[in-house]
NUTIZA-701924 format. One record per residue (C-alpha): z, x, y; residue in three letters. Coordinates in pm, 1 decimal. Example, Ala and Ser with C-alpha at 12.3 -4.5 7.8 and 13.67 -1.06 7.14 Angstrom:
DOBA  pz  px  py  resn
DOBA  780.0  1230.0  -450.0  ALA .
DOBA  714.0  1367.0  -106.0  SER .
END
This chain:
DOBA  pz  px  py  resn
DOBA  -8.7  17.2  15.7  MET .
DOBA  -105.6  106.9  350.5  LYS .
DOBA  159.6  230.1  609.1  PRO .
DOBA  172.0  25.4  907.4  ILE .
DOBA  148.3  128.5  1249.0  LEU .
DOBA  356.0  -182.1  1457.0  ARG .
DOBA  186.2  -135.2  1859.0  VAL .
DOBA  360.9  -379.4  2148.0  LEU .
DOBA  53.6  -418.2  2441.5  PHE .
DOBA  202.0  -514.2  2751.0  LEU .
DOBA  -50.6  -565.3  3038.9  SER .
DOBA  -86.6  -825.7  3332.5  ALA .
DOBA  -428.0  -895.0  3255.5  GLU .
DOBA  -661.9  -976.5  2944.2  ALA .
DOBA  -1034.7  -1087.2  2895.2  ASP .
DOBA  -1122.6  -1342.9  2820.8  PRO .
DOBA  -742.4  -1524.7  2939.8  PHE .
DOBA  -748.4  -1384.2  3274.4  ILE .
DOBA  -922.8  -1094.7  3423.9  LYS .
DOBA  -944.7  -971.7  3750.1  ILE .
DOBA  -1062.2  -578.7  3697.3  GLY .
DOBA  -1127.1  -295.0  3433.3  GLY .
DOBA  -753.5  -395.1  3356.5  LEU .
DOBA  -904.5  -694.5  3159.3  GLY .
DOBA  -1115.4  -538.9  3012.9  ASP .
DOBA  -881.9  -291.9  2830.4  VAL .
DOBA  -651.3  -507.2  2701.4  ALA .
DOBA  -933.0  -788.9  2569.1  GLY .
DOBA  -1074.7  -509.5  2380.6  SER .
DOBA  -865.2  -257.9  2297.7  LEU .
DOBA  -635.4  -427.4  2022.4  PRO .
DOBA  -891.6  -601.5  1829.1  ALA .
DOBA  -1057.3  -318.6  1802.0  ALA .
DOBA  -753.3  -92.5  1665.7  LEU .
DOBA  -672.8  -395.8  1467.1  ARG .
DOBA  -989.8  -328.6  1296.3  ARG .
DOBA  -923.2  38.3  1223.3  LEU .
DOBA  -761.8  -88.8  916.5  GLY .
DOBA  -724.3  -413.3  764.8  GLN .
DOBA  -423.3  -687.9  892.2  ALA .
DOBA  -99.3  -624.6  752.8  PRO .
DOBA  108.5  -858.6  502.5  SER .
DOBA  403.2  -1006.3  528.7  PRO .
DOBA  678.5  -772.4  361.8  GLY .
DOBA  508.1  -446.1  402.7  SER .
DOBA  619.3  -67.3  483.8  GLU .
DOBA  727.9  53.7  843.4  GLN .
DOBA  556.1  368.1  869.5  ILE .
DOBA  802.7  587.5  900.6  PRO .
DOBA  645.7  868.5  1066.2  GLY .
DOBA  341.6  1124.4  988.6  THR .
DOBA  235.6  1464.2  918.5  ASN .
DOBA  -56.9  1503.7  1152.8  GLY .
DOBA  -437.9  1402.2  1114.9  GLY .
DOBA  -531.8  1091.9  1089.5  THR .
DOBA  -371.2  945.5  792.5  PRO .
DOBA  -485.2  574.7  644.5  SER .
DOBA  -297.4  294.5  850.9  VAL .
DOBA  -305.8  -65.6  931.0  GLU .
DOBA  -238.9  -119.6  1273.2  VAL .
DOBA  -27.0  -417.7  1335.4  ASP .
DOBA  -90.0  -529.5  1713.6  ILE .
DOBA  35.9  -752.7  1925.5  ARG .
DOBA  -77.5  -832.7  2305.8  LEU .
DOBA  166.5  -970.0  2534.4  VAL .
DOBA  44.2  -1079.5  2937.0  ILE .
DOBA  232.6  -1327.9  3184.8  PRO .
DOBA  157.6  -1676.5  3170.4  LEU .
DOBA  -35.4  -1693.7  3462.9  HIS .
DOBA  -133.8  -2076.5  3658.0  GLY .
DOBA  -509.1  -2008.4  3564.1  ALA .
DOBA  -414.7  -1975.8  3211.8  ILE .
DOBA  -227.2  -2283.0  3200.8  GLN .
DOBA  -490.4  -2446.0  3350.6  HIS .
DOBA  -733.6  -2402.7  3115.6  LYS .
DOBA  -783.1  -2592.6  2774.0  ASP .
DOBA  -673.5  -2317.3  2554.7  TYR .
DOBA  -473.5  -2350.1  2206.4  PRO .
DOBA  -141.5  -2221.2  2247.8  LEU .
DOBA  177.7  -2323.6  2042.2  ARG .
DOBA  535.8  -2327.6  2159.1  SER .
DOBA  709.6  -2009.8  2009.4  LEU .
DOBA  1006.8  -1909.2  2140.6  GLN .
DOBA  1286.8  -2001.3  2446.5  ASN .
DOBA  1563.4  -1795.0  2562.8  PHE .
DOBA  1735.8  -1607.1  2851.4  GLN .
DOBA  1797.4  -1275.2  3015.5  ILE .
DOBA  1977.3  -1121.8  3261.6  PRO .
DOBA  1941.7  -1142.8  3617.8  TYR .
DOBA  2086.7  -1087.9  3918.4  GLY .
DOBA  2427.4  -1246.2  3855.5  ARG .
DOBA  2339.6  -1477.4  3585.6  GLY .
DOBA  2023.3  -1555.4  3318.8  SER .
DOBA  1658.1  -1665.6  3353.3  THR .
DOBA  1504.4  -1911.6  3137.9  GLN .
DOBA  1165.1  -1707.4  2905.9  VAL .
DOBA  913.0  -1967.6  2760.2  GLU .
DOBA  677.7  -1780.0  2527.7  VAL .
DOBA  364.5  -1938.6  2425.5  LEU .
DOBA  122.2  -1805.2  2138.4  THR .
DOBA  -239.7  -1799.8  1979.3  LEU .
DOBA  -422.0  -1530.7  1754.8  GLU .
DOBA  -774.2  -1392.9  1918.2  LEU .
DOBA  -970.5  -1157.2  1689.8  ASP .
DOBA  -665.5  -1166.5  1445.9  GLY .
DOBA  -435.2  -1011.0  1680.4  VAL .
DOBA  -166.8  -1214.8  1804.4  PRO .
DOBA  -107.3  -1287.2  2159.9  VAL .
DOBA  262.8  -1391.3  2308.8  TYR .
DOBA  233.5  -1556.4  2691.6  PHE .
DOBA  525.8  -1504.1  2882.6  ILE .
DOBA  634.9  -1775.0  3109.8  GLY .
DOBA  898.7  -1898.4  3329.7  GLY .
DOBA  1032.4  -1971.5  3709.6  PRO .
DOBA  987.8  -1608.8  3788.5  LEU .
DOBA  593.3  -1625.4  3700.9  ILE .
DOBA  493.5  -1914.7  3951.6  PRO .
DOBA  187.7  -2128.5  3844.7  VAL .
DOBA  17.8  -2119.1  4167.4  ASP .
DOBA  101.5  -1748.3  4223.8  SER .
DOBA  -241.1  -1552.4  4181.8  PRO .
DOBA  -231.6  -1272.9  3942.4  VAL .
DOBA  -175.6  -984.2  4193.7  TYR .
DOBA  11.3  -1085.0  4518.8  SER .
DOBA  -44.5  -949.5  4851.7  LEU .
DOBA  326.7  -949.1  4840.3  ASP .
DOBA  423.1  -619.8  4656.0  SER .
DOBA  803.7  -740.6  4617.6  ALA .
DOBA  745.0  -1080.0  4502.0  GLU .
DOBA  510.5  -874.0  4227.4  ASP .
DOBA  811.5  -646.9  4176.3  GLY .
DOBA  1006.6  -962.2  4054.9  LEU .
DOBA  769.2  -1107.5  3865.1  LYS .
DOBA  639.0  -807.8  3650.8  TYR .
DOBA  1002.8  -669.8  3585.5  THR .
DOBA  1106.7  -1017.7  3452.9  PHE .
DOBA  778.2  -1019.2  3213.6  PHE .
DOBA  808.3  -646.1  3099.1  SER .
DOBA  1184.9  -708.2  3011.7  LEU .
DOBA  1077.9  -1063.6  2879.1  ALA .
DOBA  830.0  -850.3  2623.4  ALA .
DOBA  1114.1  -636.4  2486.7  LEU .
DOBA  1297.2  -957.6  2426.1  GLU .
DOBA  1072.1  -1141.4  2256.0  LEU .
DOBA  1018.0  -865.7  1964.6  VAL .
DOBA  1398.3  -831.6  1892.6  LYS .
DOBA  1392.9  -1197.3  1904.4  ARG .
DOBA  1063.0  -1142.6  1640.7  LEU .
DOBA  1300.4  -912.6  1457.9  ASP .
DOBA  903.9  -694.8  1510.3  TRP .
DOBA  1021.8  -352.3  1558.8  LYS .
DOBA  728.2  -173.2  1701.1  PRO .
DOBA  638.3  174.3  1659.1  ASP .
DOBA  477.0  248.8  2022.8  VAL .
DOBA  511.7  35.7  2283.8  VAL .
DOBA  203.6  59.3  2536.3  HIS .
DOBA  229.8  -73.3  2817.3  ALA .
DOBA  -46.0  -88.1  3155.2  ASN .
DOBA  13.1  45.6  3499.9  ASP .
DOBA  292.4  -41.4  3741.4  TRP .
DOBA  325.5  -396.0  3638.3  HIS .
DOBA  439.3  -307.2  3332.8  THR .
DOBA  620.1  24.7  3344.0  ALA .
DOBA  998.5  -115.6  3401.1  PRO .
DOBA  954.1  -192.4  3067.1  ALA .
DOBA  848.5  211.5  3011.1  ILE .
DOBA  1159.8  264.7  3194.9  TYR .
DOBA  1398.9  26.1  3040.6  SER .
DOBA  1374.0  172.2  2731.6  LEU .
DOBA  1402.3  565.9  2899.5  GLY .
DOBA  1723.3  433.1  3017.2  LEU .
DOBA  1888.9  356.2  2693.9  ASP .
DOBA  1682.7  382.0  2389.1  ARG .
DOBA  1895.7  694.6  2281.8  GLN .
DOBA  2157.3  406.1  2239.9  THR .
DOBA  1945.9  75.0  2162.9  ASN .
DOBA  1933.4  26.6  1778.3  THR .
DOBA  1665.6  -194.7  1771.2  PHE .
DOBA  1404.4  49.3  1969.7  PHE .
DOBA  1590.2  428.4  1878.6  HIS .
DOBA  1274.2  465.2  1695.8  GLU .
DOBA  1006.3  366.9  1953.0  THR .
DOBA  743.0  578.6  2087.0  SER .
DOBA  648.7  484.3  2464.9  THR .
DOBA  302.1  509.2  2636.9  LEU .
DOBA  212.6  451.6  2996.4  LEU .
DOBA  -149.8  350.9  3080.8  GLY .
DOBA  -292.6  456.9  3388.7  LEU .
DOBA  -559.5  286.2  3524.5  HIS .
DOBA  -536.7  376.6  3934.5  ASN .
DOBA  -255.2  602.7  4036.5  LEU .
DOBA  -252.4  477.9  4379.8  PRO .
DOBA  -115.0  130.3  4290.0  TYR .
DOBA  267.0  220.2  4212.7  MET .
DOBA  475.0  -117.6  4324.6  GLY .
DOBA  544.5  17.5  4668.4  GLU .
DOBA  782.6  -262.9  4706.6  HIS .
DOBA  873.6  -357.7  4378.3  ALA .
DOBA  1268.0  -168.7  4422.2  GLY .
DOBA  1415.1  -484.6  4474.3  PRO .
DOBA  1237.0  -661.0  4178.3  GLY .
DOBA  1389.6  -365.0  3966.7  LEU .
DOBA  1746.4  -367.5  4104.2  THR .
DOBA  1744.4  -747.7  4014.4  ALA .
DOBA  1721.8  -675.8  3669.5  PHE .
DOBA  1971.2  -440.9  3689.5  LYS .
DOBA  1709.6  -101.7  3655.7  LEU .
DOBA  1870.9  128.9  3913.7  PRO .
DOBA  1675.3  399.2  4104.7  PRO .
DOBA  1652.1  735.6  3968.7  ASP .
DOBA  1859.5  997.8  4091.7  THR .
DOBA  1672.5  1311.0  3892.2  SER .
DOBA  1496.5  1593.0  4137.2  SER .
DOBA  1177.4  1557.5  3921.5  SER .
DOBA  1012.9  1264.4  4140.9  LEU .
DOBA  1005.1  1326.1  4530.3  PRO .
DOBA  1237.9  1101.1  4659.3  ALA .
DOBA  1032.0  844.4  4809.2  TRP .
DOBA  895.2  756.1  4435.1  ALA .
DOBA  1231.4  711.8  4260.4  ARG .
DOBA  1239.2  297.9  4315.2  THR .
DOBA  875.9  232.0  4227.0  MET .
DOBA  799.9  119.8  3903.0  PRO .
DOBA  486.6  324.3  3835.7  LEU .
DOBA  655.0  670.1  3915.6  PRO .
DOBA  924.6  568.3  3729.9  LEU .
DOBA  721.8  426.6  3428.3  GLY .
DOBA  549.6  779.1  3452.0  LEU .
DOBA  887.7  1006.1  3450.7  LEU .
DOBA  990.2  833.0  3135.0  THR .
DOBA  702.0  727.8  2920.9  ALA .
DOBA  693.4  946.6  2636.8  ASP .
DOBA  324.8  1001.3  2704.0  HIS .
DOBA  33.9  909.0  2997.9  ILE .
DOBA  -262.9  824.4  2903.9  VAL .
DOBA  -554.7  807.8  3228.5  ALA .
DOBA  -847.5  581.4  3125.9  VAL .
DOBA  -1063.6  909.2  3143.3  SER .
DOBA  -1085.5  1314.2  3049.8  PRO .
DOBA  -1195.5  1385.0  3366.2  THR .
DOBA  -881.8  1146.1  3593.1  TYR .
DOBA  -664.0  1266.0  3370.0  ALA .
DOBA  -717.4  1637.3  3510.9  GLN .
DOBA  -761.0  1472.6  3891.9  GLU .
DOBA  -405.4  1359.7  3904.9  ILE .
DOBA  -256.0  1700.2  3934.9  LEU .
DOBA  -457.3  1770.7  4228.8  THR .
DOBA  -337.7  1715.8  4561.9  ARG .
DOBA  -694.5  1518.5  4646.7  GLU .
DOBA  -640.2  1252.6  4382.9  PHE .
DOBA  -264.7  1282.0  4322.2  GLY .
DOBA  -100.3  1031.9  4554.2  CYS .
DOBA  212.3  1291.5  4665.8  GLY .
DOBA  309.4  1309.9  4254.6  LEU .
DOBA  48.3  1594.7  4165.1  GLU .
DOBA  346.3  1826.9  4139.3  ASP .
DOBA  527.2  1624.3  3896.5  PHE .
DOBA  278.7  1537.9  3727.2  LEU .
DOBA  171.2  1865.8  3643.5  LYS .
DOBA  553.2  1918.9  3522.2  GLY .
DOBA  429.6  1647.5  3255.3  ARG .
DOBA  88.7  1799.0  3211.8  ALA .
DOBA  108.3  1895.0  2868.9  GLY .
DOBA  233.5  1512.5  2808.5  SER .
DOBA  -85.2  1401.9  2978.4  ILE .
DOBA  -417.3  1306.1  2800.2  SER .
DOBA  -757.6  1121.2  2895.5  GLY .
DOBA  -948.8  873.2  2686.6  ILE .
DOBA  -1228.2  719.4  2782.8  LEU .
DOBA  -1265.2  325.8  2818.0  ASN .
DOBA  -1470.5  174.1  2570.7  GLY .
DOBA  -1751.9  -101.1  2620.9  LEU .
DOBA  -1781.8  -456.1  2408.9  ASP .
DOBA  -2099.2  -410.1  2335.6  VAL .
DOBA  -2136.5  -797.4  2178.3  SER .
DOBA  -2042.1  -936.4  2514.8  ARG .
DOBA  -2256.8  -645.8  2696.2  TRP .
DOBA  -2642.0  -668.5  2519.2  ASP .
DOBA  -2946.0  -707.8  2669.3  PRO .
DOBA  -3096.4  -862.6  2385.1  GLN .
DOBA  -2876.4  -1139.5  2323.7  ASN .
DOBA  -2744.7  -1200.6  2679.8  ASP .
DOBA  -2797.4  -1538.0  2744.9  PRO .
DOBA  -2761.4  -1478.2  3179.6  ALA .
DOBA  -3092.4  -1335.0  3132.7  LEU .
DOBA  -3402.0  -1471.1  3204.9  VAL .
DOBA  -3601.4  -1208.2  2987.0  ARG .
DOBA  -3425.7  -1039.0  2693.6  ASN .
DOBA  -3497.0  -717.6  2585.0  PHE .
DOBA  -3387.6  -377.9  2377.9  GLY .
DOBA  -3505.3  -25.0  2353.1  PRO .
DOBA  -3765.3  -189.0  2145.7  ASP .
DOBA  -3932.8  -380.6  2405.5  ASN .
DOBA  -3810.6  -219.2  2742.5  LEU .
DOBA  -4140.5  -341.9  2908.0  GLU .
DOBA  -4019.7  -748.0  2869.2  GLU .
DOBA  -3673.4  -555.9  3111.6  ARG .
DOBA  -3966.9  -635.4  3405.8  GLN .
DOBA  -3954.6  -979.0  3404.0  VAL .
DOBA  -3617.4  -953.1  3510.1  ASN .
DOBA  -3654.0  -772.8  3860.0  LYS .
DOBA  -3985.9  -978.8  3934.7  LEU .
DOBA  -3717.5  -1241.2  3898.5  ALA .
DOBA  -3464.8  -1116.2  4125.3  LEU .
DOBA  -3702.7  -1011.0  4357.7  GLN .
DOBA  -3881.4  -1372.3  4380.5  GLU .
DOBA  -3579.7  -1545.8  4440.9  SER .
DOBA  -3413.5  -1345.9  4668.4  PHE .
DOBA  -3761.6  -1348.8  4902.4  GLY .
DOBA  -3821.2  -982.1  4852.1  LEU .
DOBA  -4140.0  -843.5  4809.0  GLU .
DOBA  -4262.4  -888.0  4408.6  VAL .
DOBA  -4369.4  -580.5  4255.4  GLY .
DOBA  -4245.1  -370.3  3975.6  ALA .
DOBA  -4382.9  -55.2  4167.5  ASP .
DOBA  -4119.6  -103.4  4383.6  ILE .
DOBA  -3756.5  58.3  4358.4  PRO .
DOBA  -3481.0  -197.1  4363.8  LEU .
DOBA  -3142.9  -54.8  4396.4  PHE .
DOBA  -2799.4  -240.2  4325.4  THR .
DOBA  -2458.1  -268.3  4374.5  MET .
DOBA  -2188.0  -483.0  4207.0  VAL .
DOBA  -1820.4  -480.3  4225.3  GLY .
DOBA  -1530.4  -498.8  4442.3  ARG .
DOBA  -1612.3  -413.2  4820.3  MET .
DOBA  -1313.4  -142.0  4901.4  ASP .
DOBA  -1317.7  178.5  5017.9  ARG .
DOBA  -1214.6  322.5  4698.8  GLN .
DOBA  -1588.7  198.7  4586.4  LYS .
DOBA  -1714.4  386.9  4835.5  GLY .
DOBA  -1961.6  78.5  5002.7  ILE .
DOBA  -1964.8  217.5  5381.3  ASP .
DOBA  -2106.7  530.9  5191.9  ILE .
DOBA  -2356.5  345.0  5026.2  ALA .
DOBA  -2484.2  113.3  5292.7  LEU .
DOBA  -2529.3  463.6  5496.3  GLU .
DOBA  -2654.2  631.9  5240.7  ALA .
DOBA  -2952.4  380.8  5221.7  LEU .
DOBA  -3009.9  402.7  5601.0  ARG .
DOBA  -3096.3  752.9  5632.9  GLN .
DOBA  -3370.8  651.3  5355.0  ASN .
DOBA  -3487.7  420.1  5544.4  ALA .
DOBA  -3866.8  576.4  5581.1  ASN .
DOBA  -3883.7  569.6  5196.3  ARG .
DOBA  -3944.8  236.8  5013.5  ARG .
DOBA  -3701.2  26.7  4842.7  TRP .
DOBA  -3531.0  -302.8  4768.2  GLN .
DOBA  -3122.4  -349.3  4764.1  ALA .
DOBA  -2909.0  -626.0  4665.9  ILE .
DOBA  -2569.8  -574.6  4693.6  ILE .
DOBA  -2280.0  -838.1  4526.1  LEU .
DOBA  -1921.8  -849.5  4537.6  GLY .
DOBA  -1613.4  -923.7  4770.8  THR .
DOBA  -1325.8  -746.8  4912.6  GLY .
DOBA  -1228.1  -605.2  5289.4  ASP .
DOBA  -1396.0  -853.5  5485.3  PRO .
DOBA  -1466.2  -520.5  5672.7  ARG .
DOBA  -1704.5  -372.8  5451.3  LEU .
DOBA  -1820.4  -743.4  5365.2  GLU .
DOBA  -1928.8  -759.1  5746.6  GLU .
DOBA  -2074.1  -373.5  5705.1  ALA .
DOBA  -2331.9  -517.8  5428.1  ALA .
DOBA  -2402.5  -807.3  5649.3  ALA .
DOBA  -2486.4  -552.5  5900.8  ARG .
DOBA  -2720.3  -340.2  5675.1  LEU .
DOBA  -2925.9  -717.9  5583.1  ALA .
DOBA  -2953.5  -803.0  5909.7  ALA .
DOBA  -3138.1  -465.1  6011.5  GLU .
DOBA  -3369.6  -473.2  5670.0  PHE .
DOBA  -3409.3  -846.0  5672.3  PRO .
DOBA  -3739.5  -806.9  5463.4  GLY .
DOBA  -3555.3  -516.3  5194.4  ARG .
DOBA  -3142.0  -614.8  5142.3  VAL .
DOBA  -2980.7  -879.2  5053.4  ARG .
DOBA  -2645.0  -955.0  5042.3  VAL .
DOBA  -2412.6  -1176.4  4824.4  VAL .
DOBA  -2040.9  -1212.7  4921.6  ILE .
DOBA  -1869.5  -1353.9  4640.5  ARG .
DOBA  -1739.1  -1295.5  4265.0  TYR .
DOBA  -2080.7  -1400.4  4019.8  ASP .
DOBA  -2134.2  -1303.0  3673.3  SER .
DOBA  -2372.0  -1430.1  3590.3  VAL .
DOBA  -2547.4  -1298.5  3877.3  LEU .
DOBA  -2439.0  -942.4  3863.1  SER .
DOBA  -2565.5  -943.0  3469.0  ARG .
DOBA  -2917.5  -1042.7  3600.5  ARG .
DOBA  -2901.3  -733.6  3852.4  LEU .
DOBA  -2797.5  -473.2  3540.9  TYR .
DOBA  -3078.4  -648.8  3366.1  ALA .
DOBA  -3319.9  -635.6  3654.9  GLY .
DOBA  -3202.6  -349.8  3945.7  ALA .
DOBA  -3398.9  -5.1  3866.6  ASP .
DOBA  -3040.9  155.4  3974.4  ALA .
DOBA  -2718.5  103.8  4035.9  ILE .
DOBA  -2548.9  319.4  4357.9  LEU .
DOBA  -2177.2  393.1  4233.4  ILE .
DOBA  -2036.2  653.8  4532.0  PRO .
DOBA  -1680.3  576.8  4452.4  SER .
DOBA  -1451.3  853.9  4619.5  ARG .
DOBA  -1211.1  805.9  4313.3  TYR .
DOBA  -1331.8  643.5  3995.2  ASP .
DOBA  -1053.7  598.8  3690.9  PRO .
DOBA  -1253.4  470.5  3425.0  GLY .
DOBA  -1415.2  190.3  3501.6  SER .
DOBA  -1694.2  27.4  3270.3  LEU .
DOBA  -2023.2  -69.2  3538.3  VAL .
DOBA  -2186.4  248.0  3466.2  GLN .
DOBA  -2161.7  192.4  3086.8  MET .
DOBA  -2272.7  -189.6  3138.3  ILE .
DOBA  -2559.9  -23.2  3404.5  ALA .
DOBA  -2696.2  208.8  3159.3  ILE .
DOBA  -2687.1  -28.2  2793.1  ARG .
DOBA  -2870.7  -300.5  3039.4  TYR .
DOBA  -3156.8  19.9  3148.1  GLY .
DOBA  -3033.8  -11.3  3517.2  CYS .
DOBA  -2984.9  397.5  3585.3  VAL .
DOBA  -2656.1  462.0  3774.6  PRO .
DOBA  -2665.5  721.9  4067.7  ILE .
DOBA  -2273.3  780.1  4134.7  ALA .
DOBA  -2039.1  1046.2  4236.6  ARG .
DOBA  -1915.7  1303.6  3975.9  ALA .
DOBA  -1557.7  1196.0  3993.6  THR .
DOBA  -1349.8  1043.5  3659.5  GLY .
DOBA  -1493.1  830.7  3406.7  GLY .
DOBA  -1794.0  824.6  3620.4  LEU .
DOBA  -1816.4  1227.7  3549.5  LYS .
DOBA  -1734.0  1161.6  3218.6  ASP .
DOBA  -1976.2  908.7  3146.1  THR .
DOBA  -2290.8  1033.9  3324.2  ILE .
DOBA  -2522.6  1313.7  3197.6  ARG .
DOBA  -2663.8  1443.7  3568.0  ASP .
DOBA  -3095.7  1451.0  3574.8  PHE .
DOBA  -3173.8  1814.0  3511.5  SER .
DOBA  -3433.5  1950.2  3326.9  ALA .
DOBA  -3283.1  1862.7  2945.2  SER .
DOBA  -3323.8  1594.8  2736.4  ALA .
DOBA  -2989.5  1455.0  2729.4  GLU .
DOBA  -2980.4  1303.1  3106.7  SER .
DOBA  -2865.7  962.0  3213.5  THR .
DOBA  -2833.1  914.6  3541.3  GLY .
DOBA  -2794.1  1127.6  3879.0  PHE .
DOBA  -2463.1  1298.1  3994.6  LEU .
DOBA  -2342.9  1412.3  4293.5  PHE .
DOBA  -2041.0  1618.6  4450.5  ALA .
DOBA  -1909.3  1499.4  4788.1  TRP .
DOBA  -1822.3  1156.6  4903.4  ASP .
DOBA  -2049.6  1113.2  5194.7  THR .
DOBA  -2363.4  956.9  5278.7  PRO .
DOBA  -2595.2  1263.6  5317.7  THR .
DOBA  -2445.1  1366.5  4952.7  ALA .
DOBA  -2583.5  1028.6  4822.8  LEU .
DOBA  -2912.8  947.6  5006.7  ALA .
DOBA  -3010.6  1340.7  4892.4  GLY .
DOBA  -2970.6  1197.6  4527.7  THR .
DOBA  -3084.3  853.7  4587.1  MET .
DOBA  -3446.5  1062.7  4697.9  ARG .
DOBA  -3412.8  1210.6  4366.7  ARG .
DOBA  -3417.5  964.8  4176.4  ALA .
DOBA  -3717.2  805.5  4334.2  LEU .
DOBA  -3911.6  1055.3  4284.2  GLN .
DOBA  -3847.4  1045.9  3948.0  LEU .
DOBA  -3894.6  658.1  3951.1  PHE .
DOBA  -4239.5  774.2  4107.4  ALA .
DOBA  -4330.3  883.1  3724.0  ASP .
DOBA  -4303.8  600.0  3512.3  GLY .
DOBA  -4285.2  792.6  3179.5  ASP .
DOBA  -4014.2  980.4  3239.1  GLU .
DOBA  -3774.4  698.0  3440.6  TRP .
DOBA  -3842.5  526.9  3098.4  ARG .
DOBA  -3700.9  802.3  2938.1  ALA .
DOBA  -3380.3  822.9  3071.4  ILE .
DOBA  -3316.6  440.9  3066.9  GLN .
DOBA  -3402.0  478.7  2662.0  LEU .
DOBA  -3126.8  767.3  2640.6  ARG .
DOBA  -2908.7  589.0  2813.8  GLY .
DOBA  -2922.2  253.4  2624.2  MET .
DOBA  -2892.9  476.2  2328.1  ALA .
DOBA  -2510.3  674.3  2418.5  VAL .
DOBA  -2272.2  503.8  2183.4  ASP .
DOBA  -1969.2  291.3  2440.7  PHE .
DOBA  -1824.6  112.7  2150.7  THR .
DOBA  -1473.7  79.8  2141.1  TRP .
DOBA  -1428.6  207.9  1830.9  GLU .
DOBA  -1423.3  591.1  1929.8  ARG .
DOBA  -1146.8  526.2  2212.4  SER .
DOBA  -1002.1  303.8  1923.6  ALA .
DOBA  -930.6  601.1  1674.7  ARG .
DOBA  -816.8  844.2  1981.7  ARG .
DOBA  -588.7  595.5  2067.4  TYR .
DOBA  -452.6  558.6  1703.0  LEU .
DOBA  -401.1  948.5  1647.4  ALA .
DOBA  -213.3  948.7  1945.0  LEU .
DOBA  34.7  658.3  1857.7  TYR .
DOBA  13.0  865.0  1505.4  GLN .
DOBA  170.1  1217.5  1688.6  LYS .
DOBA  392.4  994.1  1941.1  LEU .
DOBA  569.2  854.0  1621.3  VAL .
DOBA  572.1  1144.3  1416.0  SER .
DOBA  732.8  1336.5  1725.8  ASP .
DOBA  973.6  1094.9  1771.1  ARG .
DOBA  1104.0  1106.8  1438.9  MET .
DOBA  1107.4  1474.6  1443.7  LYS .
DOBA  1303.2  1480.7  1708.5  LEU .
DOBA  1537.3  1191.2  1597.2  ILE .
DOBA  1600.2  1431.2  1292.7  SER .
DOBA  1672.8  1704.2  1520.0  ALA .
DOBA  1941.5  1492.9  1690.7  HIS .
DOBA  2121.4  1398.5  1436.7  GLN .
DOBA  2101.6  1748.1  1248.5  SER .
DOBA  2258.5  1930.0  1551.9  SER .
DOBA  2556.5  1661.3  1608.7  SER .
END
């Protein structure tokens, strides 16, 4: 009988239930990918006692826990009641309600209660309010598995919203008989978001500020730094980002602290749900296509041009941008780069919403180039798929990029990425060169001039139809599936369990 590895996976969001950003994609796909690496556990199976290195054959019993957001309650999911209990809060206690269902064989637990208001968004502009909500969620998740008598070998939390669970275990795991053998891992998707004003939420649940000297004083009441301090291991969502956070440019003031933890930091690329993102079967497209009939892709481009009132022509380069409009994504860099290439032939369609100032800047560009630029200020999942499938190239001039999926989706849909060489973009795009491995274009500096010059390189290649087709086909052949990433997570989980067991054994021997 295979041993079982039990993993508690905590996230603020998970597709398809609720998705705001890339974390929703990860939480919606990684648990199922991990479960698929082995068969579902049977009742009474042996719990894994540790490993001897390598990648032993194990079954993964992974449980996903997310908040019962109001948007989830308003949807028609077949949720059933699982538990009701109280957890300490302030001078008294507060109610916890737990509902459940199964997704792709993975048990999913939804935690609700008075501190997760039905009318509140997933992420509030008031981080103090979110601090209370997500500290409640994190501690309720830990209490839930105790009541289910399901001891996790690993607690895998993500970002500041679930970091309180890691910090709580860091404070009392040595004396907590239930979690004594549990290892902890904190997934890092976006370092600048630390839960800046969430300290009162921690205090309300009796999680004290850190008093150690390894964290900067300003960070000792913030959930993410506290989680980074106490997690057994930290995983950034790309290998390059794992190195970048150790530098002053990307470390957000924690770089010196993180350098001290460098031996416990690694980077694992996100995967892509290739069944969901498949141009051969995507119902949103005007015409489906794949590597064997790539010429059919042009139908999607011509349909885009016609529907947006642009000049229709397969030979006119069509750029796109898809995603959140904020400074991190470099929308301002792209707008100016397009201006710098005004004397060249191109069209552009920009889709997204976010910072009102950047939305206005995009609208001004469209007014300057009424025959060439279209801007759509909204979130539109169907249109985004049509843009991936019809645009020739996508602009991704991010100032930093922990590990987004945009470039993976674009590459899979034959939309060539033009991106800054940072984070996950650098790890997933092979820059155009004379080699036969290139899948896109990269530039080093976060300036309009750098992007504009790289766009000109792309325009030159676009003029050679055969070369452009070759770069599209190379990209469409890249393996972005979750299986490879899941295997790396599984190997890391096993190592953490082994290290934890060795540490406990060493302590027992010395006492």
